[in-house]
C-alpha positions as CSV (number, residue, x, y, z in Angstrom):
1,X,35.6,16.3,15.6
2,X,32.6,14.7,17.3
3,X,29.3,16.5,17.4
4,X,26.4,15.5,19.6
5,X,22.9,17.0,19.2
6,X,20.2,16.3,21.7
7,X,16.5,16.6,21.0
8,X,13.2,15.7,22.6
9,X,13.1,17.9,25.6
10,X,10.0,19.9,26.6
11,X,7.4,20.6,29.2
12,X,5.5,17.7,30.8
13,X,3.3,17.2,33.8
14,X,4.5,15.1,36.7
15,X,3.9,11.5,36.0
16,X,4.3,11.9,32.3
17,X,7.0,10.7,29.9
18,X,9.5,12.0,27.5
19,X,12.0,10.4,25.2
20,X,15.3,12.2,24.6
21,X,17.4,11.5,21.5
22,X,21.1,12.2,20.8
23,X,22.5,12.1,17.3
24,X,26.3,11.6,17.0
25,X,28.4,12.6,14.0
26,X,31.3,10.2,14.3
27,X,32.5,7.1,12.5
28,X,33.6,5.5,15.8
29,X,30.3,5.7,17.6
30,X,30.1,2.0,18.3
31,X,33.5,2.0,20.1
32,X,32.6,4.3,22.9
33,X,30.2,4.4,25.8
34,X,27.5,7.1,25.8
35,X,26.1,8.9,28.8
36,X,23.3,11.2,29.8
37,X,23.9,13.9,32.5
38,X,21.7,16.7,33.8
39,X,22.1,20.0,35.4
40,X,19.5,21.9,37.3
41,X,19.7,25.6,38.1
42,X,22.2,26.3,40.8
43,X,23.3,22.7,41.0
44,X,26.3,20.7,39.7
45,X,26.0,18.5,36.6
46,X,25.1,15.0,37.7
47,X,25.2,11.5,36.2
48,X,21.9,10.1,34.9
49,X,22.6,7.0,32.8
50,X,25.3,5.4,30.7
51,X,25.4,2.6,28.2
52,X,28.3,0.5,27.0
53,X,29.6,0.6,23.4
54,X,27.6,-2.5,22.5
55,X,24.5,-1.5,24.4
56,X,24.7,-4.6,26.5
57,X,25.5,-2.9,29.8
58,X,23.7,0.1,31.4
59,X,24.1,2.1,34.5
60,X,21.8,4.6,36.2
61,X,21.9,7.2,38.9
62,X,20.0,6.3,42.0
63,X,17.4,9.0,41.5
64,X,16.3,7.7,38.2
65,X,16.6,3.9,38.6
66,X,13.4,2.1,37.6
67,X,12.0,5.2,35.8
68,X,14.6,6.0,33.1
69,X,16.0,3.7,30.4
70,X,19.0,4.4,28.2
71,X,19.5,2.6,24.9
72,X,21.5,3.1,21.7
73,X,21.3,2.2,18.0
74,X,24.8,1.9,16.6
75,X,23.5,1.5,13.1
76,X,22.0,5.0,13.3
77,X,24.6,6.6,15.6
78,X,21.8,7.4,18.1
79,X,21.4,7.2,21.9
80,X,18.1,7.5,23.7
81,X,16.8,8.2,27.2
82,X,13.3,7.1,27.9
83,X,12.0,9.0,30.9
84,X,8.9,7.7,32.6
85,X,7.1,8.8,35.8
86,X,8.7,12.2,35.7
87,X,8.9,14.3,38.8
88,X,9.4,18.0,39.2
89,X,12.9,17.3,40.6
90,X,13.8,15.9,37.2
91,X,13.7,19.4,35.8
92,X,17.1,20.2,34.3
93,X,19.0,20.6,31.1
94,X,19.9,17.2,29.9
95,X,23.2,16.5,28.1
96,X,24.4,13.5,26.2
97,X,28.1,12.8,26.1
98,X,30.6,10.4,24.5
99,X,33.1,8.4,26.5
100,X,36.7,9.4,26.5
101,X,38.4,6.0,26.3
102,X,37.4,3.3,23.8
103,X,35.6,0.3,25.3
104,X,35.3,1.7,28.8
105,X,32.2,2.9,30.6
106,X,32.4,5.6,33.3
107,X,30.0,7.4,35.6
108,X,31.9,10.6,36.1
109,X,32.1,13.8,34.2
110,X,35.8,13.2,33.5
111,X,34.9,9.9,31.8
112,X,33.3,11.8,28.9
113,X,35.1,14.0,26.4
114,X,32.5,15.3,24.0
115,X,29.2,16.9,25.0
116,X,26.1,18.1,23.3
117,X,24.5,21.5,23.8
118,X,21.8,20.2,26.0
119,X,18.0,20.0,25.9
120,X,15.7,21.5,28.5
121,X,13.3,19.2,30.4
122,X,10.7,20.9,32.6
123,X,8.3,18.8,34.8
124,X,5.4,20.7,36.3
125,X,3.7,19.6,39.5
């Protein structure tokens, strides 16, 4: 069973930064893509960013391009989301997720099988 635990959320003013972390308990971490998604109250969960198994390829949602950076450390079984220039509309619960299929990167909810419990990010104006 794969367990994912997010941390690093909190309250920040607009224009500030936060770094989210996700710790994975799995021996096959380096074989799967990892993603970050978010869900605001009353809205559907949406794609934020994804990183390939090696860390060499990244993808971002249009609303976060140029502000957020996803990265991973396979030696530590960790994935990160550096969030800069935060806006009130970034307020949401952020979830990390592990890909469903080895060596494939997806941008859809269905492309991810295991999910963390989420961490709240609140950006005040």
